[in-house]
N, C-alpha and C positions, 0 to 999 in steps of 0.2 A: 630639520624642521618638521612639523606635524601641522596638517591641515584638515579641519572638520568640513566634511561635506555633507550638508542636510539634503535629504531627498536624494540620495546618491543610488538608489535603486529605481528611480524613475527613469523616463524617456532622456532627458537632457542631462540630468545629474549622472546616470550611468555612463553615458558616453563620455563626459568630462573625466569621470573615474577611470575609465577603461584606457582614456589616452594618458592621462597622468600617471598611473601605475604602468602602463605599457611602454613609457619612455618616449612619448611623443611631446612633451614640453620640457626643453632642457632646464628651466629654472626649478623644475620638480624632480630632477633627475634621481636625488637621493632623499626625497621627502616620504614621510609616511603619511597615508590617508586613513582618516577614520571616517566611515559613512554612518550616518544616523538616519535611519529610515523606519517609518511606522508600518510600511508595507500594507498600506490601503490597497483598494481594488487595483490602483494605477502602478503600485510599487511592486516590481517582479524581481526577487531575489535572483532569479536565473540571469537576469541582465549582467549580473557580475561575474558570472561563470568564467568568462574568458581570462579574469585576471583573480580569480578566487583563491589560487594558491600561492599567491605573492607574499612573502613576508612583510611588505610594504603597506598591506591592506588589512584593516580590522573592520569588521562589520557589527553595528551596534542596532539591535531591534529595539526601537523605542520612538516616542512622540516629542516633537520640539515644544511642546505645551508642559512638559514635565521639568518643572525647574529644578528639581534635585538632580535628574540626570544631566540636564543641560549644564548646570553648575558642576558637576563631576567631570564631564568632558571637557568643558572650557578650560579647566584646570590642567589640562593635558596638552592643549594644542596652542599653536602659536597664531594661526590664522584661520579664517572662516570662509567658506563659499556656500551661499545660502540658496539652495534651489527649492526646498521642500515648500509645496503649495497644492492647495485645491485649485485645479485650473480649467475645468470645463464649462463654458459658459451656459450650455442648457442645463446642467445640473445645478449651477448657481441660481438659475431663474425658478427652477422647481423648488429650491431650498437653500437659503442663504447662510444659515446658521454655521454650517461646517466651513464655510469660506471665511467668515470672520473670525471663528475659533482658530484656524489654522493659520490662515494668512496674515491677521492682525495680531491677535493673541499669541501665537507662536513666535512671530518676528520679535514681538516686545520681549518674549522670554529669552530669545537669544541674545537681543541687544544687551538686555540686563545683565546675563552672564559674561558677555564680552566686557562690559564695564569692570565687572568686578574682577576679571582676571587679566586685564590688560592686554587684549588681543591686539595684534599688531596690524592686521588688515580684515575687514569685514566687507565682503563683496555680496551685495544683495542683488539677486538676479529678478529683474522685473519684466514688463511687457509694454509694447507699444499701446495697447488697448488703453492704458491710463489717460492717453491724449484725447480718447474719443473718436470723433469721425473728422476727417479733412478732404474737402472736395477738389482742391488744387494745391500743389507744391508738397512740402515735406515738412514734418515737425523737426525742429531743432530741440535740444535738451532745455531750453529756456521756455518753451510753450507751457501755458497753464494745463493743469491736469482736470479733464472734464469727461470722467468715465460715465459710461452709459448702461452697464450691467452690473449686477452684484458681485460678479467675478472681478471685474476690473476696479470697481470701487474698493474692495478689499485689497487689491495690490496696490492701489493709489494710496491708500490709508497706510500701509506697510512702508512705501517709498517715503512717505511723509515722516513717519516715525524714525526711519533710518538716516534720513537727513537732519531729523531734530536731535538724534544722539550724537552726530557729528558736531553740530553746532552748540550743543550744551554742554556734552561731556568730551569733546574733542577726539572721540572714537574714530580712527581712520577707516570711515566707510566710502565704498563707491557703490553706485547704483548702474545697472545696466538695464537697458530696455530693448528687446528684440523684436523683430517681426516674426510672422508665422514660420515656424519650424517644421521641417519634414526630415524623414530619414529612417533607418533601420530601428527596431525595438519601440516604435512609437505605439502607444495603447490604441487599439481597434476602434475607440469612440471618436477619434479625430478625423478630419475629413479625408486626407490622403489614404491611409490605411483602412478606414471604414469602406471607401468606394473600392479600393483595389480586393479587399477580401469580400465584399458583396460580389463583385463581378466575377470573381473566381469561382463563387458557389452559385452563379447563375441568377442572383437576386438582383434586383432593381437598387439604384442609388438615389437617395432624397436630394433634390436641388431646391433650395430655399428661394422663394419669392420668384424676381424676373432673372436671378442668377447673374446680376451685374454688379453685385459687391465686389470690390476690388481689394486684395491682399498681396503684401511683398512677401515674397517666398525666400527663405533663408535654411541652408542644410545645417543640420545638426552640427557638423564638424566645423563649418565656418563659425557657428555661433559659440561653441565651445572654446574655439582657438581665440575669438575675441574676447571671451570672459578671462582666459588665461592671460592675455596681454594687459587687461585692466588689473587683474591680480597682482601681476608683477610689476607694473609700471604706471598704474592709474594714480592721478594726484588726489590727496585725500580730500574727500567731500565732493568729488566731481561726479556728475552724471554722464553715461556714455550711450549713445544709441548704437546697436548692432544691426545692420540690415542685410538683405541678400541681393537687392538690386534687380529682382523679377518681379514685376507687377502683372497680376493676371485677374481678370474678372473669375467669378467662381465657375462661370458657364465655360469659360476657356479651359480652366484646369480640368473641369468634368470632360470635356470632348478629348483632351489628352489622355485622360485615364480611361475613357471608354475605348478609345484607339488602341491604347496599350493592350487592353484586354481582348482585342479582336472582337469588340459588340459594336452595336449600333444604338441610336438615339432611343430606341424602344426600351432600353436598359435604364433610363432615367426617369424618375416619377417626381415631378413638380409637387411641392409641399408649401403649405402656408408658411410665409416668412417669419422668422424668429422675432420675439418681441425686442424692440429696441435694437435691431440690427445696425450696426455701424456700417456706413456706406463704403467707406475708403480708409485704409491705413497707409502710411507712408513716412519712413524715417529718413532724416538726413545724417549720413554717417561721416560727414566732413571731420567733425571733432575728433572721433577715435581714429580715423585715417591720417590725419594731419599729427596728432600727439603720439600714437602708438603704432602706426604704420599698419592697420588693419586694412585689408580689402578682401571681399569674398573670392573664394578660390575655386569653389565647386560650379561648374556650369549647371544651370537648372536643368537641361535635357538630359545631361549625364547623370546627374544627382537623381531625377525622377526615375529615369530608367533603372539605375542600381537599386532604388527604394523598391520599385515594383518587383524586381527580380529576387530581391531578400524576402519580400513577403511570400512569392511563390515558393522559395526554397526553404521556408521556416513556418510551415502550416503547424506544426507541433508546437510552436511558441504561442501563436495567436489563437488557434482554435479554442483552447479552454477558456480564453479572455473575452470573447466576442460579447457575451451577454452577462459580464461581471457587473 
């Protein structure tokens, strides 16, 4: 079997590839993995170095919007796991065009190629941000999509396209929606690596608004394991939420990161709140747990400590990326 992984040099995609090629997923023990990545600012070829010499891995530098290239690769593979996306909310607020192009047009290009070549499974990796904001309780997969940023709107659009290709063309699509990821190899514009690296260099960290926005935190290893469960056993046409089960306010997260760095609150700089800043995200994972046996396995305190340690030990990886 051959699996096309788009965005496989990014944070989450590269973790999935390293695990798949490294033997962590029994259902992919003999599979060949083709990575398609444009290597934008957040795609780092070195993320695949641990498995770069594997005969089961092929890397293709290219764009998911390139219909000719997509068509060529689709003719060679059996399944697709689609990670490739523009994903930073602040960048989408500053300029949304790249998000529409990559997240919507790119997904449509992949779906068209999948139809032409009879792809056996298409997993579309999305985000809980498509649901909007929730004050109490948790979203199930049946909730309406009410995105509040250009980023989440572009992801919601791609979700709807993926669902439509299943309904219209019977393409065996699954959609996964995850909560906030963290772990090694995360690009340093995201909150945890941004704060860790700033604090390591003696710089302040920016805390939006009152700091009481709530996020559910999911270790990248748990996320990718959930995606693999969906790829292997998800029912065609179904959506699966993947969460970590640890809800923290941004202030609580900041307190933990400041303490881990041996700093005090003088290292925190309050900043004006983000435009359209969602107050709280929370996903219900009952469906993936009941159907596929998923449960988060990485305790947050352990995962966060290991992540902080990774950034301390890998300055050579993140230092060149800090102002990309």
